[in-house]
C-alpha positions in Angstrom: 101.2 80.4 76.1 103.5 83.4 76.5 100.7 85.3 78.3 100.4 82.5 80.8 104.1 82.5 81.5 104.1 86.3 82.0 101.1 86.1 84.4 102.8 83.3 86.4 106.0 85.3 86.6 104.1 88.4 87.7 102.1 86.4 90.3 105.4 85.0 91.7 107.1 88.4 91.8 104.0 90.0 93.3 103.8 87.4 96.1 107.5 87.7 96.8 107.2 91.5 97.1 104.2 91.3 99.4 106.0 88.9 101.7 109.1 91.2 101.7 107.1 94.3 102.4 105.2 92.6 105.2 108.5 91.5 106.9 109.9 95.0 106.6 106.8 96.6 108.1 106.8 94.1 111.0 110.4 95.0 111.7 109.9 98.7 111.3 106.9 98.8 113.6 107.8 96.1 116.2 111.6 95.9 116.4 113.2 99.1 115.2 113.3 101.9 117.8 112.5 105.4 116.7 114.1 108.5 118.2 110.8 110.4 117.6 109.2 108.1 120.1 111.9 108.3 122.7 113.7 105.2 121.5 110.6 103.1 121.6 109.2 101.1 118.7 106.0 102.5 117.1 104.1 99.5 118.6 105.4 100.3 122.1 104.7 104.0 121.6 101.1 103.2 120.6 100.6 100.8 123.5 101.8 103.5 125.9 99.7 106.3 124.4 97.0 107.6 126.6 93.7 109.2 125.6 94.0 113.0 125.4 92.2 114.8 128.1 88.9 116.4 127.1 87.9 119.7 128.4 84.6 120.0 130.1 82.1 122.0 128.1 
């Protein structure tokens, strides 16, 4: 019985951590501007990224 309680506690904690990390990643990539990207969010910087020019061989 003790093992079942521990597993349930771990499952609840693990799910809570996954949700929290997911929310933080969404904020970090979609809402928080980064000075490295010229005050754009990583999502905006990625959307504005152009393909590098390839040299003719």
